[in-house]
C-alpha positions as CSV (number, residue, x, y, z in Angstrom):
1,M,-26.2,-3.5,-22.3
2,S,-23.6,-0.6,-22.1
3,I,-22.6,1.0,-18.7
4,T,-24.0,4.5,-19.9
5,A,-27.2,2.9,-20.8
6,S,-27.5,1.0,-17.5
7,A,-26.8,4.0,-15.6
8,V,-29.7,6.0,-17.2
9,I,-32.2,3.2,-16.3
10,L,-30.9,3.3,-12.7
11,C,-31.0,7.2,-12.6
12,S,-34.6,7.0,-13.7
13,C,-35.6,4.8,-11.1
14,N,-33.6,6.1,-8.3
15,P,-33.0,9.8,-9.0
16,K,-31.3,10.5,-5.6
17,L,-28.3,8.4,-6.3
18,N,-25.2,10.5,-7.6
19,E,-22.9,9.5,-10.4
20,Q,-20.4,7.8,-8.2
21,E,-23.2,5.6,-6.8
22,L,-24.6,4.8,-10.2
23,V,-21.2,3.6,-11.5
24,F,-20.7,1.6,-8.4
25,L,-24.0,-0.1,-8.7
26,N,-23.4,-1.0,-12.2
27,K,-20.2,-2.4,-11.5
28,R,-21.5,-4.4,-8.4
29,D,-24.5,-5.8,-10.3
30,F,-22.2,-6.7,-13.3
31,L,-20.0,-8.8,-10.9
32,I,-23.0,-10.5,-9.6
33,N,-24.5,-11.4,-12.9
34,D,-21.6,-11.8,-15.4
35,T,-21.4,-15.4,-16.2
36,S,-18.0,-15.2,-17.6
37,L,-16.8,-14.5,-14.0
38,K,-16.0,-18.1,-12.8
39,V,-15.0,-17.2,-9.0
40,K,-16.9,-14.1,-7.4
41,P,-14.6,-11.5,-5.8
42,A,-15.0,-11.5,-2.0
43,F,-15.0,-7.5,-2.1
44,I,-15.8,-4.8,-4.3
45,P,-14.0,-1.6,-3.8
46,L,-15.9,1.5,-3.4
47,P,-15.1,4.7,-5.5
48,A,-12.8,7.5,-4.0
49,G,-15.1,9.9,-2.1
50,A,-17.4,7.4,-0.8
51,I,-15.3,7.1,2.4
52,H,-14.5,10.2,4.2
53,P,-11.6,9.9,6.7
54,Q,-12.0,11.5,10.3
55,G,-9.7,11.9,13.1
56,W,-6.0,11.1,12.7
57,I,-6.2,9.8,9.3
58,K,-7.9,13.0,8.1
59,D,-5.1,14.9,9.5
60,E,-2.8,12.9,7.5
61,A,-4.9,13.1,4.3
62,I,-4.9,17.0,4.6
63,L,-1.0,17.2,5.4
64,A,-0.5,15.3,2.2
65,S,-2.9,17.5,0.2
66,Q,-1.2,20.8,1.4
67,G,2.4,19.1,0.9
68,I,3.9,16.7,-1.3
69,T,0.5,15.4,-3.1
70,G,-0.9,18.8,-3.8
71,H,2.2,20.5,-5.1
72,L,4.5,18.1,-7.0
73,D,3.8,19.7,-10.4
74,E,4.9,23.2,-8.9
75,W,8.1,21.7,-7.5
76,S,9.3,19.5,-10.6
77,V,9.4,19.8,-14.1
78,T,8.6,16.2,-14.5
79,Y,5.4,16.4,-12.7
80,G,4.6,19.6,-14.3
81,M,5.0,18.6,-17.9
82,A,4.6,14.7,-18.1
83,W,1.7,13.6,-20.1
84,K,1.1,16.8,-21.8
85,G,2.1,15.5,-25.1
86,V,5.4,17.5,-25.7
87,G,9.0,16.8,-25.1
88,F,10.9,18.5,-22.2
89,E,14.3,18.3,-20.4
90,A,14.1,15.9,-17.4
91,R,16.1,12.9,-16.1
92,G,15.4,9.6,-18.0
93,T,13.1,11.4,-20.5
94,D,13.4,11.8,-24.1
95,P,13.5,15.6,-24.7
96,K,11.8,15.2,-28.1
97,T,8.8,13.0,-27.1
98,G,8.4,13.2,-23.3
99,M,8.6,9.7,-22.9
100,G,10.5,7.6,-20.4
101,W,10.9,7.9,-16.7
102,S,8.7,11.1,-16.5
103,L,5.6,9.2,-17.6
104,E,6.1,6.5,-15.1
105,Q,6.7,9.0,-12.3
106,A,4.0,11.4,-13.0
107,S,1.5,8.6,-13.4
108,Y,2.1,7.4,-9.9
109,W,1.5,10.9,-8.8
110,L,-1.7,11.5,-10.9
111,D,-3.1,8.2,-9.6
112,G,-2.7,9.1,-5.8
113,A,-3.7,12.7,-6.3
114,V,-7.0,11.9,-8.1
115,R,-8.0,9.6,-5.2
116,L,-7.0,12.0,-2.6
117,A,-8.7,14.9,-4.4
118,Y,-12.1,13.1,-4.4
119,I,-11.7,11.6,-0.8
120,L,-11.2,15.0,0.5
121,N,-13.5,16.8,-1.9
122,D,-10.7,19.4,-2.4
123,S,-11.7,21.5,-5.3
124,A,-8.4,22.9,-6.0
125,L,-7.0,19.6,-6.2
126,I,-9.6,18.2,-8.2
127,N,-9.3,20.8,-10.7
128,K,-5.5,20.5,-11.0
129,I,-5.6,16.8,-11.5
130,S,-8.7,16.7,-13.6
131,S,-7.1,19.0,-16.1
132,R,-4.0,16.8,-16.5
133,L,-6.1,13.7,-16.8
134,D,-8.6,15.3,-19.2
135,M,-5.8,16.0,-21.7
136,V,-5.1,12.0,-21.7
137,V,-8.9,11.3,-22.3
138,D,-9.1,13.9,-25.1
139,G,-5.9,12.7,-26.7
140,V,-7.3,9.1,-26.9
141,L,-10.7,10.2,-28.2
142,N,-9.1,12.5,-30.7
143,G,-7.3,9.7,-32.4
144,G,-4.6,8.5,-30.0
145,K,-4.0,4.7,-29.9
146,S,-3.1,4.6,-26.3
147,F,-2.9,6.8,-23.2
148,I,0.4,8.0,-24.7
149,Y,-1.8,9.6,-27.2
150,W,0.7,11.7,-29.1
151,Q,2.9,8.8,-30.0
152,D,2.4,5.4,-32.0
153,V,4.1,3.3,-29.5
154,D,5.1,-0.5,-29.8
155,F,4.6,-1.6,-26.3
156,R,6.2,-5.1,-27.2
157,T,9.6,-3.3,-27.2
158,S,9.0,-0.1,-24.9
159,G,9.2,-1.5,-21.3
160,F,9.2,1.9,-19.2
161,N,6.4,3.3,-21.4
162,N,4.3,0.2,-21.2
163,W,4.7,0.2,-17.2
164,A,3.8,3.9,-17.2
165,H,0.8,3.3,-19.4
166,S,-0.6,0.9,-16.7
167,H,-0.4,3.3,-14.0
168,M,-2.0,5.8,-16.1
169,G,-4.7,3.2,-16.6
170,R,-5.2,3.1,-12.8
171,A,-5.5,6.8,-12.6
172,L,-8.1,6.9,-15.2
173,V,-10.1,4.1,-13.7
174,A,-10.1,6.1,-10.4
175,Y,-11.1,9.2,-12.2
176,Y,-14.1,7.4,-14.0
177,E,-15.4,5.8,-10.7
178,S,-15.1,9.2,-8.9
179,T,-16.9,11.1,-11.5
180,G,-19.1,8.9,-13.8
181,N,-18.0,10.8,-16.8
182,P,-18.5,8.6,-19.8
183,R,-15.9,10.2,-21.8
184,I,-13.4,8.6,-19.5
185,L,-14.8,5.1,-19.9
186,E,-14.9,5.6,-23.4
187,A,-11.2,6.3,-23.6
188,L,-10.4,3.2,-21.4
189,T,-12.3,1.0,-23.5
190,K,-11.2,2.2,-26.8
191,V,-7.4,1.6,-25.5
192,Y,-7.9,-1.7,-23.8
193,G,-10.3,-3.2,-26.1
194,Q,-7.5,-3.5,-28.7
195,F,-4.3,-3.5,-26.5
196,D,-1.2,-5.5,-27.0
197,L,-0.8,-6.9,-23.6
198,V,2.5,-8.8,-22.8
199,S,2.7,-12.1,-20.6
200,V,3.8,-12.4,-17.2
201,P,7.6,-12.5,-17.3
202,H,9.5,-15.0,-14.8
203,A,12.5,-12.4,-14.6
204,Q,11.9,-9.6,-12.3
205,G,14.8,-7.2,-13.1
206,R,13.0,-5.0,-15.9
207,V,9.8,-3.4,-16.2
208,S,6.9,-4.8,-18.7
209,G,3.4,-4.0,-19.5
210,C,2.0,-7.0,-17.8
211,T,0.7,-4.7,-15.1
212,N,-1.8,-3.3,-17.4
213,V,-4.0,-6.2,-16.2
214,D,-5.1,-4.1,-13.2
215,P,-6.8,-1.4,-15.3
216,M,-8.0,-3.8,-17.8
217,V,-9.8,-5.9,-15.4
218,A,-11.5,-2.7,-13.9
219,T,-12.3,-1.4,-17.4
220,Y,-14.1,-4.8,-18.2
221,E,-15.9,-4.8,-15.0
222,L,-17.1,-1.2,-15.8
223,S,-17.9,-1.5,-19.5
224,G,-18.5,-5.2,-20.1
225,D,-16.6,-5.1,-23.2
226,K,-15.8,-8.7,-24.1
227,R,-12.7,-7.8,-26.3
228,I,-11.0,-6.9,-23.1
229,L,-11.8,-10.2,-21.6
230,D,-10.6,-12.2,-24.6
231,I,-7.3,-10.3,-24.2
232,L,-7.1,-11.3,-20.5
233,R,-7.7,-14.8,-21.2
234,T,-5.2,-14.9,-24.0
235,M,-2.8,-13.6,-21.6
236,A,-3.5,-16.2,-19.0
237,E,-3.1,-19.0,-21.7
238,S,0.2,-17.9,-23.3
239,E,3.1,-20.1,-22.9
240,E,5.2,-17.6,-21.1
241,T,2.5,-16.9,-18.6
242,K,2.0,-20.6,-17.9
243,E,5.7,-21.1,-17.6
244,T,6.1,-18.3,-15.1
245,V,3.1,-19.4,-13.1
246,Q,4.4,-22.9,-13.0
247,K,7.8,-21.8,-11.7
248,W,6.2,-19.6,-9.0
249,C,4.1,-22.3,-7.9
250,N,7.2,-24.5,-7.4
251,G,9.0,-21.9,-5.3
252,D,11.2,-20.6,-8.1
253,C,10.7,-16.9,-7.1
254,I,13.3,-14.2,-8.4
255,N,15.5,-11.8,-6.3
256,G,14.5,-9.1,-8.5
257,H,13.8,-5.5,-8.4
258,G,11.5,-5.0,-5.3
259,V,9.0,-2.7,-7.1
260,I,8.8,-4.8,-10.1
261,V,8.5,-7.8,-7.9
262,Y,5.6,-6.3,-5.7
263,E,3.8,-5.1,-9.0
264,N,4.2,-8.2,-11.0
265,L,3.3,-11.1,-8.4
266,R,-0.2,-10.0,-8.3
267,I,-1.1,-10.5,-11.9
268,P,-1.7,-14.2,-11.9
269,A,-4.1,-14.0,-9.0
270,M,-5.9,-11.2,-10.9
271,L,-6.5,-13.6,-13.8
272,Y,-7.9,-16.4,-11.4
273,P,-11.4,-15.1,-11.3
274,W,-11.9,-15.3,-15.0
275,T,-10.3,-18.8,-15.3
276,N,-10.7,-20.6,-12.0
277,N,-7.3,-22.0,-12.5
278,P,-6.0,-22.6,-8.9
279,D,-2.4,-22.3,-10.0
280,L,-2.9,-18.7,-11.0
281,L,-3.9,-17.9,-7.4
282,K,-1.2,-20.3,-5.9
283,A,1.5,-18.6,-7.9
284,T,0.7,-15.2,-6.4
285,Q,0.5,-16.5,-2.7
286,T,3.6,-18.5,-3.1
287,Y,5.5,-15.4,-4.1
288,F,4.1,-13.4,-1.2
289,H,5.3,-16.4,1.3
290,W,8.7,-16.4,-0.2
291,L,9.2,-12.6,0.0
292,D,8.1,-12.8,3.6
293,D,10.1,-15.7,4.8
294,K,13.5,-14.8,2.9
295,N,13.3,-10.8,2.8
296,G,10.6,-9.6,5.1
297,L,11.4,-6.7,7.4
298,P,9.4,-5.8,10.6
299,F,7.2,-3.2,9.2
300,G,5.5,-5.5,6.9
301,I,7.4,-5.0,3.5
302,A,10.3,-6.9,2.0
303,S,13.7,-5.3,1.7
304,S,14.6,-3.8,-1.7
305,E,18.0,-2.1,-2.3
306,E,16.7,-1.6,-5.3
307,W,16.7,-5.4,-5.7
308,V,15.1,-7.7,-2.8
309,A,17.9,-7.9,-0.3
310,G,17.3,-10.5,2.4
311,I,16.6,-9.7,6.3
312,G,18.7,-7.3,8.2
313,S,18.6,-4.4,10.7
314,T,20.2,-1.9,8.1
315,R,18.5,-3.4,5.0
316,N,16.4,-0.9,3.2
317,T,13.0,-0.5,1.5
318,E,12.5,1.7,-1.2
319,T,9.6,4.0,-0.6
320,C,7.9,3.0,-3.8
321,N,7.2,-0.2,-2.0
322,V,5.0,1.3,0.6
323,A,2.4,1.8,-2.1
324,C,2.9,-1.1,-4.4
325,S,3.1,-3.9,-1.7
326,A,-0.2,-2.5,-0.1
327,W,-1.8,-2.3,-3.6
328,S,-0.7,-6.1,-4.4
329,Y,-1.9,-7.4,-1.1
330,Q,-5.2,-5.3,-1.6
331,Q,-6.0,-7.0,-4.9
332,L,-5.5,-10.6,-3.4
333,Y,-7.6,-9.3,-0.4
334,E,-10.6,-8.4,-2.8
335,I,-10.4,-11.8,-4.6
336,T,-10.0,-14.0,-1.6
337,G,-11.6,-12.2,1.3
338,K,-8.7,-13.4,3.7
339,G,-8.9,-11.1,6.7
340,K,-5.2,-11.8,7.3
341,L,-4.6,-9.7,4.2
342,G,-6.3,-6.8,6.0
343,D,-3.8,-7.3,8.8
344,R,-0.8,-6.9,6.6
345,I,-2.2,-4.0,5.0
346,E,-2.6,-2.3,8.3
347,K,0.7,-3.3,9.2
348,I,2.3,-1.6,6.3
349,F,0.2,1.5,6.7
350,F,0.5,2.1,10.3
351,N,4.4,1.3,10.3
352,A,6.0,1.7,7.1
353,A,4.1,4.6,5.5
354,P,4.8,7.3,8.1
355,V,8.4,6.9,8.3
356,P,9.6,8.1,4.9
357,A,7.4,11.1,4.8
358,A,8.2,14.2,7.0
359,R,5.6,15.0,9.7
360,D,4.5,18.1,7.8
361,Y,4.4,16.1,4.6
362,Q,6.7,18.5,2.7
363,T,9.6,16.4,2.4
364,M,10.3,12.6,2.0
365,A,13.2,10.0,1.9
366,Y,13.8,7.5,-0.9
367,Y,14.6,4.6,1.7
368,Q,13.7,3.4,5.2
369,S,15.8,1.2,7.4
370,P,14.7,-0.6,10.5
371,N,17.6,1.0,12.5
372,R,18.7,4.5,11.6
373,I,21.3,6.4,13.6
374,E,22.8,9.6,12.3
375,G,26.5,8.8,11.1
376,V,26.3,5.3,12.3
377,L,23.5,3.1,10.9
378,P,23.3,2.2,8.2
379,A,27.0,2.6,7.9
380,E,27.0,2.7,4.0
381,N,24.7,3.8,1.2
382,P,23.2,0.9,-0.6
383,G,23.1,0.7,-4.4
384,H,20.4,3.3,-5.8
385,P,20.2,5.2,-9.1
386,G,21.2,8.6,-7.7
387,D,24.7,9.8,-6.9
388,G,26.5,9.8,-3.5
389,G,25.8,13.7,-3.0
390,T,22.6,14.9,-3.8
391,G,21.5,11.5,-4.3
392,D,21.8,10.2,-0.7
393,P,18.8,8.0,-0.2
394,Y,18.2,8.8,3.5
395,I,17.9,12.5,3.3
396,F,14.5,14.1,3.2
397,R,13.7,16.6,0.5
398,P,10.7,17.9,-1.4
399,L,11.4,15.4,-4.2
400,G,13.2,13.0,-1.9
401,H,15.9,12.0,-4.5
402,D,17.2,12.8,-8.0
403,V,15.2,9.7,-9.3
404,L,11.4,10.8,-8.7
405,C,9.7,7.7,-8.6
406,C,9.4,7.5,-4.8
407,V,7.9,10.8,-4.1
408,G,5.3,10.2,-6.9
409,N,4.3,6.7,-5.4
410,L,4.1,7.8,-1.9
411,T,1.0,9.9,-2.8
412,R,-0.9,6.7,-3.3
413,A,-0.4,5.3,0.3
414,I,-2.9,7.4,2.2
415,P,-5.8,7.5,-0.4
416,N,-5.5,3.8,-1.0
417,Y,-5.7,2.8,2.6
418,I,-8.9,5.2,3.1
419,M,-10.9,4.0,0.0
420,H,-10.4,0.4,0.8
421,S,-11.3,0.6,4.6
422,W,-14.8,-0.4,3.6
423,M,-15.7,-2.5,0.7
424,A,-19.0,-4.0,-0.8
425,T,-19.8,-7.7,-1.1
426,T,-21.6,-9.5,-3.9
427,D,-24.5,-10.3,-1.4
428,K,-25.3,-6.5,-1.5
429,G,-23.7,-6.1,1.9
430,I,-20.7,-4.2,3.2
431,A,-17.5,-5.2,5.0
432,A,-15.3,-3.3,7.5
433,T,-12.0,-4.4,5.9
434,L,-9.4,-1.8,7.4
435,Y,-9.9,-0.1,10.4
436,G,-9.7,3.7,11.3
437,P,-12.0,6.7,11.9
438,S,-14.2,7.3,9.0
439,I,-17.7,7.9,7.6
440,V,-18.7,5.6,4.6
441,K,-21.7,6.4,2.4
442,T,-22.6,3.8,0.0
443,V,-25.5,1.7,-1.3
444,V,-26.7,-1.7,-0.1
445,A,-29.5,-4.2,-0.3
446,K,-32.0,-3.1,-2.9
447,N,-30.2,0.4,-3.7
448,V,-30.7,1.7,-0.2
449,P,-28.4,4.5,0.8
450,L,-26.3,3.7,3.9
451,T,-24.1,5.9,6.2
452,I,-21.6,4.2,9.0
453,T,-19.7,6.4,11.2
454,S,-16.7,4.9,12.9
455,E,-15.5,6.6,15.9
456,T,-12.1,5.6,17.1
457,A,-8.3,6.4,17.3
458,Y,-7.5,2.8,16.2
459,P,-4.8,1.8,16.3
460,F,-4.1,3.7,19.2
461,E,-6.9,2.6,21.0
462,E,-8.7,-0.9,21.3
463,N,-12.3,0.4,20.8
464,I,-14.3,1.2,17.7
465,R,-17.9,2.4,17.8
466,M,-20.0,2.3,14.7
467,T,-23.3,4.0,14.1
468,V,-25.2,2.5,11.3
469,E,-27.8,4.6,9.4
470,P,-29.6,3.2,6.5
471,A,-32.1,5.5,4.6
472,K,-34.7,3.1,5.6
473,T,-35.0,0.0,7.7
474,C,-33.7,-3.0,5.7
475,A,-31.8,-6.2,5.8
476,F,-28.2,-6.7,4.6
477,P,-25.1,-8.4,5.7
478,L,-22.4,-6.5,7.6
479,Y,-19.0,-8.1,7.8
480,L,-16.4,-7.2,10.5
481,R,-12.7,-8.3,10.4
482,I,-11.3,-9.7,13.5
483,P,-7.3,-9.2,13.5
484,Q,-5.5,-12.3,13.8
485,W,-3.5,-10.9,16.4
486,C,-6.4,-10.3,18.7
487,K,-7.2,-13.3,21.0
488,Q,-10.3,-11.9,22.7
489,P,-12.4,-9.7,20.7
490,T,-15.7,-8.6,21.7
491,I,-18.6,-7.5,19.4
492,T,-22.1,-6.0,20.5
493,V,-24.9,-4.6,18.5
494,N,-27.2,-2.2,20.4
495,G,-25.7,-3.7,23.6
496,E,-26.4,-7.2,22.7
497,A,-23.2,-9.6,22.4
498,I,-22.5,-11.2,19.0
499,A,-20.2,-14.3,18.8
500,A,-16.8,-13.0,17.8
501,N,-15.2,-16.3,17.0
502,N,-12.5,-15.8,14.3
503,S,-13.6,-17.8,11.4
504,E,-11.3,-19.2,8.6
505,S,-12.0,-16.0,6.7
506,G,-11.1,-13.7,9.6
507,F,-14.5,-11.9,9.4
508,V,-17.8,-12.0,11.6
509,K,-21.0,-11.8,9.5
510,V,-23.9,-9.9,11.0
511,D,-26.9,-10.5,9.1
512,R,-29.9,-8.6,10.2
513,K,-32.5,-6.0,9.5
514,W,-30.7,-2.6,10.4
515,K,-32.4,0.6,11.3
516,K,-31.1,4.0,11.6
517,G,-29.3,4.6,14.9
518,D,-28.1,0.9,15.4
519,L,-24.7,0.9,17.3
520,I,-21.9,-1.7,16.9
521,D,-19.3,-1.7,19.5
522,L,-16.0,-3.6,18.8
523,K,-13.2,-4.0,21.2
524,F,-10.0,-5.6,20.0
525,P,-7.7,-6.0,23.0
526,M,-4.1,-5.6,22.0
527,Q,-1.3,-7.9,23.1
528,I,2.4,-7.4,23.3
529,E,4.2,-9.8,21.0
530,V,8.0,-10.0,21.2
531,V,9.5,-11.8,18.0
532,D,13.0,-13.1,17.7
533,G,14.7,-13.8,14.3
534,R,18.1,-13.7,12.6
535,E,19.7,-11.5,10.0
536,T,20.3,-13.2,6.6
537,A,23.1,-12.8,4.0
538,F,22.2,-10.8,0.8
539,P,20.9,-12.8,-2.0
540,R,23.9,-14.3,-4.1
541,E,23.0,-12.2,-7.0
542,N,25.3,-10.3,-9.5
543,Y,23.3,-7.1,-8.6
544,F,24.8,-7.3,-5.0
545,I,28.2,-9.1,-5.7
546,H,29.3,-7.2,-8.9
547,G,26.7,-4.8,-9.7
548,S,25.4,-1.4,-8.6
549,S,25.8,-2.4,-4.9
550,S,29.4,-4.0,-5.3
551,G,30.9,-1.2,-3.2
552,R,29.0,-2.3,0.0
553,P,30.9,-4.8,1.9
554,I,28.0,-6.3,3.7
555,A,26.5,-7.5,0.5
556,K,29.4,-9.7,-0.2
557,E,29.4,-11.3,3.4
558,T,28.1,-14.8,3.3
559,E,27.9,-15.7,7.0
560,I,25.4,-13.1,8.2
561,N,23.4,-14.7,11.0
562,S,23.1,-12.2,13.9
563,P,20.1,-12.4,16.2
564,F,17.6,-9.7,16.5
565,R,14.5,-9.0,18.8
566,T,11.4,-7.1,17.7
567,V,8.4,-5.8,19.8
568,Y,4.7,-5.3,18.6
569,Y,1.5,-4.0,20.4
570,G,-1.5,-5.0,18.2
571,P,-0.6,-4.0,14.7
572,L,2.0,-1.5,15.8
573,L,5.8,-2.1,15.6
574,F,7.7,-0.4,18.4
575,A,11.1,1.3,18.3
576,L,13.4,3.0,20.6
577,P,12.9,6.6,19.6
578,V,16.0,8.6,18.9
579,K,14.9,12.2,19.2
580,D,15.4,14.4,16.1
581,I,15.7,18.1,15.2
582,S,14.4,17.5,11.9
583,P,14.1,14.3,9.8
584,N,17.9,14.8,8.7
585,E,19.2,15.9,12.1
586,Q,19.4,13.9,15.2
587,A,19.3,15.5,18.5
588,P,22.4,15.7,20.3
589,D,23.4,13.1,23.4
590,Q,20.9,10.5,22.4
591,Q,21.4,7.2,24.0
592,W,20.6,4.0,21.7
593,K,23.1,1.3,22.7
594,Y,20.8,-1.3,24.1
595,A,20.0,-4.9,23.9
596,L,16.5,-6.4,24.9
597,I,16.6,-8.7,27.8
598,S,13.6,-10.8,27.9
599,K,11.1,-12.4,25.4
600,D,8.3,-12.5,28.1
601,A,5.7,-10.0,26.9
602,S,4.4,-9.9,30.5
603,S,7.5,-8.0,31.5
604,I,6.8,-5.2,29.1
605,K,4.4,-2.4,30.6
606,P,2.3,-0.2,28.2
607,A,1.2,3.3,29.2
608,F,-1.5,5.5,27.3
609,S,-2.3,9.0,26.8
610,K,-4.7,11.0,25.1
611,M,-4.5,11.3,21.1
612,P,-3.3,14.8,20.4
613,E,-5.9,17.2,18.9
614,H,-4.0,17.1,15.5
615,W,-1.8,14.1,14.9
616,S,1.3,14.3,12.9
617,W,3.4,11.2,14.4
618,Q,5.3,13.3,16.9
619,I,7.4,11.4,19.4
620,A,6.5,13.7,22.0
621,D,2.7,13.0,21.4
622,A,3.1,9.1,21.0
623,P,-0.3,7.8,22.7
624,I,1.1,4.4,23.5
625,R,4.4,3.8,25.1
626,L,6.1,0.7,26.2
627,T,8.6,0.2,29.0
628,V,10.9,-2.6,28.2
629,K,13.9,-4.2,30.1
630,A,17.1,-3.8,28.3
631,A,20.7,-4.0,28.9
632,A,23.1,-1.0,28.1
633,F,26.3,-2.1,26.5
634,D,29.1,-0.9,24.4
635,W,27.7,-1.4,21.0
636,R,30.0,-0.5,18.1
637,P,28.2,-1.5,14.9
638,T,30.3,-1.8,11.6
639,S,29.1,-2.0,8.0
640,I,29.7,-5.8,8.0
641,L,28.2,-6.5,11.5
642,P,25.4,-3.9,12.3
643,L,24.1,-6.2,15.0
644,P,26.3,-8.2,17.5
645,K,27.0,-11.6,16.0
646,E,25.8,-13.4,19.3
647,A,23.7,-12.5,22.3
648,V,25.1,-9.8,24.3
649,T,26.4,-10.6,27.8
650,G,27.5,-8.3,30.7
651,G,25.5,-5.4,29.9
652,K,23.8,-3.0,32.7
653,E,20.1,-3.6,33.1
654,T,17.9,-0.6,32.7
655,D,14.4,0.3,31.4
656,I,13.9,1.9,28.1
657,V,10.8,3.4,26.7
658,L,9.5,2.6,23.2
659,V,7.0,4.3,20.9
660,P,5.3,3.4,17.5
661,Y,7.9,3.0,14.8
662,G,5.9,5.4,12.7
663,C,6.8,8.2,15.1
664,T,10.4,7.9,14.5
665,K,12.9,9.2,12.0
666,F,16.1,7.9,13.7
667,R,15.5,4.8,15.8
668,I,16.4,1.3,16.7
669,S,13.7,-1.5,16.0
670,M,15.5,-4.6,15.5
671,F,17.5,-4.8,18.6
672,P,20.4,-6.9,19.7
673,I,19.4,-9.7,22.3
674,A,20.8,-9.6,25.8
675,K,21.7,-12.6,27.8
676,L,22.5,-11.5,31.4
């Protein structure tokens, strides 16, 4: 049965359901009943618009729609012209065909913007983005062979265009799930039912089209078109994919381009449900572990300058990785249902996501670094595809940089978090997968409409109150994620305590008959955690030693082993705030030369204040502050030695106050260690 036909049947028996809900129900029921699916997913995402952000997250979403996300097409010819089927002048773009970098960059934006538009029900943004995506749909249905409908593209030899094609596929999937317009699904199935899908490469230095797996899997789940499943299985069984998977399982992971690594590493796991080959899942998990162990930075993402760059206080993460790392963790989360993956996505969103965007969301920066002091740290620019003038990767601008990938990709961070904060389950229940203030409207059990309102300022408070409102009393399972960092969680339903033991999955299942007005109270007491580590040398790759970063002295240093200390409170990384006049100008007379004294968390004192009426990550409004014992010392960082080589002695003891890392534009978050 086609998806359109089954939607008609559902509509006839349940006329109150809207197009979004019909599409979702067909997808959910298909996944429950499809015999080709050898491993059922733990979670099924809801469409954009099913979850309505509230509180501080809504503030962020509105700022994005009023700033970068809502206006990129007005600020840049790349975003104004890409995917219109014509040539134009832009960096990295063929002026005759319009192919190249612009397709990649604009597809990121269109994917993020279409999700945000329907999440906010922003009619102006919906009209703007739908008109652009409709061009692609119409082009395919009027004879185009791919989403690059105006060209006959050999995707085997066209890496960037194949990569861009996959991201447009993700945008069209989101567009279809948000609207239920059958023309969109028709275009998706036409293209992906005959697509020449490339294998998963072991090398991670150049883009390929293997990332088309994401929208191909989604298109199969929405359409049931077996041609797509056959293509996916052929990819999983190809010799190159098998060879890559075996290498990754054995720990042979590549210090490649950070964005390419994060986008590619999830692909084996996405093939796992259709094959039940455990090596496919293991390959993805091993790569994630390797990234963390060898290259993880305190805000939850691996370094990438542009290539994966080891661990260090002035290593950088390209802003593209804020979106693509969380997306890859999200795909693994849906497959396995492991709550620790929700913890990681929260860590990225609460810490890494706010920093490269200005507080008004009008400008952004290409890179972020754990430590940033104006004119001092980082002491040198890393390798990047811009020049040393207008291409300075730390400067906040409307487009961020001469190379426009990051400004487009940033638009995905907020909507992807919101729309995955609740997900459905194959037992016709619902799971609280990421926390924050929201209202979710979906369908559970035997197609019963459900609304759940979450009132909280999480992660800036420990309490979450949920009001459950099914359209009629009915039984269904509700899953609540217990963060791994929380040692003493409590759960009550209508005042009655529920066992909150942290299971292997990280979720507590509450299976009962729910009625309108049922109340769930969660409390996740947050603990202070002090973590020590050591910086590492840059990977011994030609990219750093002889390539685009060859002018950076620290990249050639092999003996980097300086100790550092970081501080967390619940899911939040904390930093010494260096006050700013703007994201590009540090306030005068700021003191930052401190080392942390004690690893004893009990010596750190938290203080709390009320969330402001409108939240935009201002230092002055920080609702949680930590007072920490530190030693003031004469810290003179250099490009080779940004942190002292050993623990600091002889400093003057003092108290310093830390705020959430996301509040800062200049900061210290990886501290020297003091030994008094």
